[in-house]
C-alpha positions as CSV (number, residue, x, y, z in Angstrom):
1,X,-15.8,3.7,31.2
2,X,-15.3,2.2,28.3
3,X,-13.2,-1.1,27.2
4,X,-9.7,-0.5,25.7
5,X,-9.5,-2.2,22.1
6,X,-6.1,-3.3,23.0
7,X,-4.9,-6.4,25.2
8,X,-1.4,-5.2,25.7
9,X,-0.5,-1.3,27.1
10,X,2.1,1.4,25.7
11,X,3.8,0.2,29.0
12,X,3.7,-3.5,27.9
13,X,4.6,-2.6,24.5
14,X,7.4,-0.8,25.7
15,X,8.9,-3.5,27.4
16,X,8.7,-6.0,24.9
17,X,10.3,-3.5,22.6
18,X,13.1,-3.1,25.4
19,X,13.3,-6.8,26.1
20,X,14.2,-7.2,21.8
21,X,17.4,-4.4,22.3
22,X,18.7,-5.9,25.6
23,X,18.8,-9.2,23.4
24,X,20.1,-7.9,20.2
25,X,23.0,-6.0,22.3
26,X,23.9,-9.7,24.1
27,X,23.5,-11.3,21.2
28,X,26.9,-8.9,19.8
29,X,24.4,-6.6,18.1
30,X,25.9,-3.0,17.7
31,X,22.5,-1.3,17.1
32,X,19.0,-2.6,16.7
33,X,16.0,-1.0,16.6
34,X,12.4,-2.5,16.9
35,X,8.5,-2.2,16.4
36,X,6.1,-3.5,18.7
37,X,2.6,-2.9,17.3
38,X,-1.4,-4.2,17.9
39,X,-4.5,-3.5,16.1
40,X,-8.4,-4.4,16.3
41,X,-11.5,-3.2,14.2
42,X,-14.5,-3.9,12.7
43,X,-15.6,-3.9,9.5
44,X,-19.4,-5.3,8.0
45,X,-20.7,-4.9,4.5
46,X,-24.2,-5.3,3.0
47,X,-25.8,-5.9,-0.2
48,X,-29.4,-5.4,-0.9
49,X,-30.0,-4.8,2.9
50,X,-28.9,-8.3,3.5
51,X,-25.7,-8.7,5.5
52,X,-23.0,-10.2,3.3
53,X,-20.0,-10.1,5.7
54,X,-19.1,-9.1,9.2
55,X,-15.4,-9.4,10.3
56,X,-13.8,-8.6,13.5
57,X,-9.8,-8.5,13.2
58,X,-6.9,-8.7,15.7
59,X,-3.3,-8.4,14.8
60,X,0.1,-7.7,16.9
61,X,3.4,-8.3,15.7
62,X,7.3,-7.4,16.1
63,X,10.0,-6.7,13.8
64,X,13.9,-6.3,14.9
65,X,16.5,-5.3,12.6
66,X,19.9,-5.8,14.2
67,X,22.9,-3.9,12.8
68,X,26.3,-6.2,13.1
69,X,28.5,-2.9,12.3
70,X,27.0,-2.2,8.6
71,X,25.6,-5.6,8.0
72,X,21.7,-5.7,8.6
73,X,19.5,-8.2,9.6
74,X,15.9,-8.2,9.9
75,X,12.7,-10.8,11.0
76,X,9.6,-10.6,13.0
77,X,7.1,-12.5,14.8
78,X,3.3,-12.3,16.1
79,X,4.1,-14.2,19.0
80,X,5.1,-11.8,22.2
81,X,6.5,-14.9,24.3
82,X,9.9,-14.6,25.7
83,X,11.0,-17.7,23.7
84,X,9.8,-16.3,20.5
85,X,11.2,-12.8,21.0
86,X,14.5,-14.5,21.6
87,X,14.5,-16.5,18.5
88,X,13.1,-13.4,16.7
89,X,16.3,-11.6,17.5
90,X,18.5,-14.7,16.7
91,X,17.1,-14.4,13.5
92,X,17.8,-11.0,12.6
93,X,21.6,-11.4,14.2
94,X,21.6,-14.4,11.8
95,X,20.6,-12.6,8.8
96,X,22.9,-9.9,9.5
97,X,26.0,-12.1,9.8
98,X,25.5,-13.1,6.5
99,X,24.8,-10.1,4.4
100,X,27.1,-7.7,2.6
101,X,28.5,-4.6,4.7
102,X,26.5,-1.4,3.4
103,X,28.3,2.2,4.8
104,X,24.5,3.7,4.3
105,X,23.3,1.3,7.2
106,X,22.5,2.1,10.5
107,X,20.1,4.0,12.6
108,X,19.2,7.4,12.4
109,X,21.6,10.1,13.9
110,X,20.6,10.2,17.3
111,X,20.6,14.5,16.5
112,X,17.3,14.0,14.4
113,X,15.0,11.6,16.8
114,X,12.1,13.3,18.3
115,X,12.3,14.2,21.8
116,X,8.9,15.5,22.5
117,X,6.1,14.4,20.7
118,X,2.9,16.3,20.7
119,X,-0.6,14.8,20.8
120,X,-2.0,15.2,17.4
121,X,-5.5,13.6,18.5
122,X,-5.1,11.3,16.1
123,X,-7.1,8.3,18.7
124,X,-10.6,8.6,18.3
125,X,-11.9,5.3,18.8
126,X,-15.6,4.5,18.0
127,X,-17.8,2.3,20.0
128,X,-20.3,1.1,17.6
129,X,-21.6,-2.4,17.6
130,X,-22.4,-4.6,15.2
131,X,-26.1,-4.4,15.1
132,X,-25.3,-0.4,14.8
133,X,-22.9,-0.8,11.9
134,X,-24.9,-2.7,10.0
135,X,-27.7,-0.1,10.2
136,X,-25.1,2.5,9.2
137,X,-24.2,0.6,6.3
138,X,-27.5,0.0,5.0
139,X,-28.7,3.5,5.4
140,X,-25.9,4.3,3.1
141,X,-26.5,2.0,0.3
142,X,-30.5,2.6,0.6
143,X,-29.9,6.8,0.1
144,X,-27.8,5.4,-3.0
145,X,-30.7,3.2,-4.3
146,X,-33.0,5.8,-3.6
147,X,-31.3,8.5,-6.1
148,X,-33.4,7.3,-9.2
149,X,-35.0,4.5,-10.1
150,X,-32.2,3.9,-12.9
151,X,-29.8,3.0,-10.2
152,X,-30.9,-0.8,-10.4
153,X,-28.1,-2.6,-8.9
154,X,-25.7,-2.3,-5.9
155,X,-22.4,-3.7,-5.3
156,X,-23.6,-2.6,-1.1
157,X,-22.2,-0.6,1.8
158,X,-19.6,-1.2,3.9
159,X,-18.2,0.5,7.6
160,X,-15.1,-0.1,9.1
161,X,-13.5,1.2,12.4
162,X,-9.8,0.3,13.3
163,X,-7.6,1.1,15.9
164,X,-3.9,0.5,16.4
165,X,-0.9,1.7,18.8
166,X,2.3,0.7,18.7
167,X,6.1,1.8,20.0
168,X,9.1,1.7,17.9
169,X,12.2,2.1,20.2
170,X,16.2,1.7,18.8
171,X,19.1,1.4,20.6
172,X,20.2,5.2,20.5
173,X,17.7,5.6,23.7
174,X,14.5,6.6,21.6
175,X,11.3,4.9,22.7
176,X,7.9,6.3,21.7
177,X,4.5,5.6,20.0
178,X,0.9,6.3,20.1
179,X,-2.6,5.2,19.0
180,X,-4.5,6.0,16.5
181,X,-7.9,5.2,14.7
182,X,-9.2,5.0,11.1
183,X,-13.1,5.0,10.8
184,X,-14.8,4.7,7.1
185,X,-18.2,4.5,5.4
186,X,-18.4,3.7,1.7
187,X,-21.2,2.7,-1.2
188,X,-21.1,1.5,-4.7
189,X,-24.3,0.8,-6.7
190,X,-25.0,0.2,-10.7
191,X,-27.4,2.2,-12.7
192,X,-28.6,1.6,-15.8
193,X,-29.9,3.1,-19.6
194,X,-30.7,1.7,-22.9
195,X,-29.2,-1.2,-22.2
196,X,-26.0,0.1,-21.0
197,X,-24.7,-0.1,-17.1
198,X,-22.2,2.5,-15.4
199,X,-20.7,1.8,-12.0
200,X,-19.3,4.7,-9.3
201,X,-19.0,4.7,-5.4
202,X,-18.6,7.4,-2.3
203,X,-16.5,7.0,0.6
204,X,-16.2,9.3,3.7
205,X,-12.4,8.4,6.1
206,X,-11.4,10.1,9.0
207,X,-9.8,9.6,12.4
208,X,-12.9,9.9,14.6
209,X,-16.9,8.8,13.4
210,X,-17.9,12.9,14.4
211,X,-16.0,13.7,11.3
212,X,-17.5,11.1,8.8
213,X,-20.0,12.6,6.3
214,X,-23.6,11.2,6.8
215,X,-24.8,7.9,5.4
216,X,-27.2,9.0,3.9
217,X,-24.7,11.9,2.1
218,X,-22.4,9.3,1.3
219,X,-25.7,7.3,-0.4
220,X,-26.8,10.1,-2.2
221,X,-23.5,10.9,-3.5
222,X,-22.7,7.5,-4.9
223,X,-25.6,7.5,-6.5
224,X,-25.5,10.9,-7.9
225,X,-22.2,10.0,-9.2
226,X,-23.2,6.6,-11.0
227,X,-26.2,8.2,-12.3
228,X,-24.2,11.2,-14.0
229,X,-22.3,8.8,-16.0
230,X,-25.0,7.1,-18.0
231,X,-25.4,7.4,-22.1
232,X,-21.3,8.1,-21.7
233,X,-20.0,8.4,-25.8
234,X,-16.4,7.7,-27.1
235,X,-14.3,10.9,-28.4
236,X,-12.2,11.6,-31.6
237,X,-8.3,11.3,-30.9
238,X,-7.6,15.5,-30.1
239,X,-5.4,17.7,-27.8
240,X,-7.4,19.8,-25.5
241,X,-6.9,20.9,-21.5
242,X,-7.9,18.5,-18.8
243,X,-9.4,19.4,-15.4
244,X,-8.5,16.6,-13.0
245,X,-11.5,15.9,-10.8
246,X,-10.1,16.6,-6.7
247,X,-10.1,12.8,-5.6
248,X,-8.0,12.0,-9.3
249,X,-5.8,14.9,-8.7
250,X,-4.1,13.5,-5.8
251,X,-2.5,11.0,-8.0
252,X,-0.5,13.9,-9.9
253,X,0.9,14.9,-6.4
254,X,1.5,11.3,-5.7
255,X,3.8,10.8,-9.1
256,X,5.5,14.2,-8.6
257,X,6.3,12.9,-4.5
258,X,7.6,9.5,-6.0
259,X,9.8,11.3,-8.1
260,X,11.1,13.3,-5.6
261,X,11.2,10.3,-3.3
262,X,14.7,8.9,-2.0
263,X,14.6,4.9,-3.7
264,X,14.0,6.5,-7.0
265,X,16.5,9.3,-6.6
266,X,19.3,7.4,-5.4
267,X,18.6,4.7,-8.1
268,X,18.8,7.4,-10.6
269,X,15.5,6.2,-12.1
270,X,13.3,9.3,-12.0
271,X,12.3,12.0,-14.4
272,X,13.2,14.9,-12.0
273,X,16.9,13.8,-10.9
274,X,18.8,16.9,-9.5
275,X,15.8,18.5,-9.1
276,X,16.0,20.6,-6.1
277,X,16.6,24.0,-6.4
278,X,14.6,23.8,-10.2
279,X,11.5,25.1,-11.4
280,X,9.5,22.1,-11.7
281,X,5.6,23.9,-11.4
282,X,4.7,27.6,-12.4
283,X,5.2,30.4,-10.3
284,X,1.8,30.1,-8.4
285,X,1.8,26.7,-7.5
286,X,3.1,25.5,-3.7
287,X,3.4,22.2,-2.2
288,X,3.7,22.0,1.8
289,X,4.6,19.0,4.3
290,X,2.1,19.7,8.0
291,X,2.9,16.6,9.9
292,X,1.5,18.3,13.1
293,X,-2.4,18.5,11.8
294,X,-4.7,17.6,14.8
295,X,-6.8,14.5,13.3
296,X,-5.2,14.4,10.1
297,X,-5.1,11.5,8.4
298,X,-0.9,11.1,7.4
299,X,0.3,13.3,10.9
300,X,2.8,11.9,12.9
301,X,5.2,13.6,15.3
302,X,7.9,11.4,13.7
303,X,8.7,9.2,10.8
304,X,9.4,5.2,11.1
305,X,12.9,5.4,11.8
306,X,12.2,8.0,15.3
307,X,13.6,11.3,13.0
308,X,11.3,14.1,14.0
309,X,8.5,15.4,11.5
310,X,8.6,19.0,10.8
311,X,6.5,21.6,8.9
312,X,8.3,22.7,5.9
313,X,7.7,23.8,2.4
314,X,8.6,21.5,-0.1
315,X,7.9,23.6,-3.3
316,X,7.7,27.4,-3.2
317,X,6.8,29.4,-5.8
318,X,6.7,26.5,-8.1
319,X,10.7,25.7,-7.3
320,X,11.5,22.7,-5.6
321,X,13.2,23.2,-2.1
322,X,13.1,19.3,-0.5
323,X,13.3,16.1,-1.4
324,X,11.5,13.3,0.7
325,X,14.1,11.1,1.8
326,X,14.4,8.0,4.8
327,X,18.0,7.6,6.6
328,X,19.1,5.0,4.3
329,X,18.4,7.0,0.8
330,X,19.4,10.4,2.4
331,X,23.0,8.5,2.9
332,X,23.2,7.2,-0.6
333,X,22.6,10.8,-1.7
334,X,25.2,12.2,0.6
335,X,22.0,14.5,2.5
336,X,20.2,14.4,5.2
337,X,16.8,12.8,6.4
338,X,13.8,14.7,5.9
339,X,12.1,12.4,8.3
340,X,10.2,10.8,5.9
341,X,10.6,7.2,6.3
342,X,7.5,5.3,5.7
343,X,6.1,8.3,3.3
344,X,4.6,11.8,3.1
345,X,2.7,13.5,5.9
346,X,-0.3,15.7,5.4
347,X,0.5,17.3,1.7
348,X,-1.4,20.7,1.1
349,X,-1.8,22.8,-2.2
350,X,-2.8,26.0,-1.6
351,X,-6.0,26.8,-4.0
352,X,-5.3,29.5,-6.8
353,X,-9.2,30.7,-5.7
354,X,-11.9,29.2,-8.0
355,X,-14.0,26.7,-6.8
356,X,-15.0,23.6,-8.9
357,X,-17.7,25.5,-11.1
358,X,-14.7,28.4,-11.8
359,X,-12.3,26.1,-13.1
360,X,-14.9,24.0,-15.7
361,X,-15.9,27.7,-16.7
362,X,-11.9,28.9,-16.9
363,X,-11.3,25.6,-19.2
364,X,-13.8,26.3,-21.7
365,X,-13.7,23.4,-23.7
366,X,-11.9,20.0,-22.8
367,X,-12.1,17.4,-20.5
368,X,-13.2,16.6,-16.5
369,X,-11.6,13.4,-15.8
370,X,-13.6,11.9,-12.8
371,X,-11.6,8.1,-12.9
372,X,-8.3,6.3,-14.0
373,X,-7.5,2.9,-15.1
374,X,-4.0,1.5,-14.9
375,X,-0.9,2.4,-14.1
376,X,0.9,4.2,-16.4
377,X,3.0,6.5,-15.4
378,X,6.8,5.7,-16.2
379,X,8.9,7.3,-13.1
380,X,12.1,7.3,-15.5
381,X,11.2,9.2,-18.5
382,X,7.8,10.7,-17.0
383,X,6.0,9.4,-20.0
384,X,2.3,9.1,-18.6
385,X,-0.8,7.5,-20.1
386,X,-3.7,6.1,-18.4
387,X,-7.3,4.7,-19.3
388,X,-9.6,7.5,-18.6
389,X,-13.4,8.6,-18.0
390,X,-15.5,11.5,-16.9
391,X,-17.3,14.4,-19.1
392,X,-17.1,16.7,-22.1
393,X,-16.9,20.3,-21.3
394,X,-18.3,22.9,-23.9
395,X,-18.4,26.5,-23.3
396,X,-17.5,26.2,-19.9
397,X,-20.3,23.5,-18.9
398,X,-20.1,19.9,-18.3
399,X,-22.1,18.3,-21.9
400,X,-21.8,14.7,-21.6
401,X,-20.2,11.8,-20.2
402,X,-17.2,10.4,-22.0
403,X,-15.9,6.5,-21.8
404,X,-13.0,4.3,-22.9
405,X,-10.5,7.0,-23.7
406,X,-6.6,7.6,-22.7
407,X,-5.3,10.3,-22.0
408,X,-1.7,11.1,-22.4
409,X,1.4,13.4,-21.6
410,X,4.9,13.7,-19.9
411,X,4.4,14.4,-16.5
412,X,7.1,17.3,-16.6
413,X,5.2,19.1,-19.1
414,X,2.1,18.5,-17.1
415,X,3.3,19.8,-13.8
416,X,4.5,22.8,-15.9
417,X,1.0,23.0,-17.8
418,X,-1.1,23.6,-14.6
419,X,-3.1,26.8,-15.0
420,X,-5.1,26.3,-11.8
421,X,-5.8,24.8,-8.2
422,X,-9.6,24.4,-7.4
423,X,-10.7,25.5,-4.0
424,X,-12.3,22.1,-3.6
425,X,-10.2,20.2,-1.5
426,X,-9.9,16.3,-1.3
427,X,-9.2,15.4,2.1
428,X,-9.4,11.6,2.5
429,X,-6.0,11.0,2.7
430,X,-2.2,12.4,2.9
431,X,-2.5,14.6,0.3
432,X,-4.8,17.6,0.6
433,X,-5.5,19.0,-3.1
434,X,-8.4,20.6,-5.3
435,X,-8.9,19.7,-8.5
436,X,-6.1,20.8,-10.9
437,X,-6.7,22.3,-14.6
438,X,-3.9,21.7,-17.2
439,X,-3.7,23.4,-20.4
440,X,-2.8,20.5,-22.9
441,X,-3.1,16.8,-23.2
442,X,-3.3,14.3,-25.6
443,X,-6.6,12.7,-25.7
444,X,-6.7,8.9,-27.7
445,X,-10.2,8.1,-28.6
446,X,-11.7,6.8,-31.9
């Protein structure tokens, strides 16, 4: 039987959490919540086939939040001894005594807590040795360097395997958690032609090693993406359609999620205030939250406060059906938690049916964006301006690479201006979406 990567069992984590809750109650706390976690992993990187780094990590921590009525205090420690736990609880109590009352502070309502957590197959540990990890990273880099002689340099190949488990418990009687894992393999290389250099990369990430792309596939993809950027040109300023490649399109969905999340909404710092029930996207657009996907990278039976996750359609026929709220932000808004303390779960945007090539043909003439630079999205106004690189498209075909340009617009117009969503779905994160074609944006260049 393989050895566990953990030093503590689930039962031991639950006992530590229970100790903290008992100490908080004994110290006068009216309510408390605790998260106890442990993780371990291995990361290696190689460059030009030589080992650059080998890193083993092992981490653990306890975070305690104590409430005195509606005053809140939080403290944490990485020491699991009883004395350290007692000091941590005492610090949380002391902080609570000196904070102002907040009528929205407190644990999630008991009725919203998860009571039966399904097994989502999130823990698929990878028993890979250092030697095997190094060879896989080398194979990935070698595949990238072997694509073309113009690929002259490398930033290296990397492999990472991480496992963790946790228990979240609170004084409503909730105590649950689960183990999870994440594996990844990546490569970045540099190509040179006519005195100019270009860099690109590729990576694969999944809960289990059997769901990763092969080292050869990752390396070749990294090399091909780098090679196609050679001899890039600049463009003159114009307005045109813009096609966001799938890995970039996830950022558009992230901007939308941020705008309809509790923190921005209750602070009135969102361009989508009071958008519930409003048409924000075209009528064909759907956005679904699916927390229970087996092996999903953002799957979870409950959120960071123990609130049960649930399947829901957050955008239906282009109309906003729900926000992303924690217990605190929900109370600020006079609403109910949506089970999103800690962020969104798996978000899925169904395709309109076109593959990537069909989207390029549909655009006809415009900009394909494959890289964005800077943080140019203003959540208050919706104004959007980012440095970009990619390809110019003519007559439905990629014509040549472009660089040193800026794309600009307003997120309200961009979301309403979505023309199509591709079937080339990005699956390496919490937002599953294909390439997105937008009818018109401003392109600033020469």
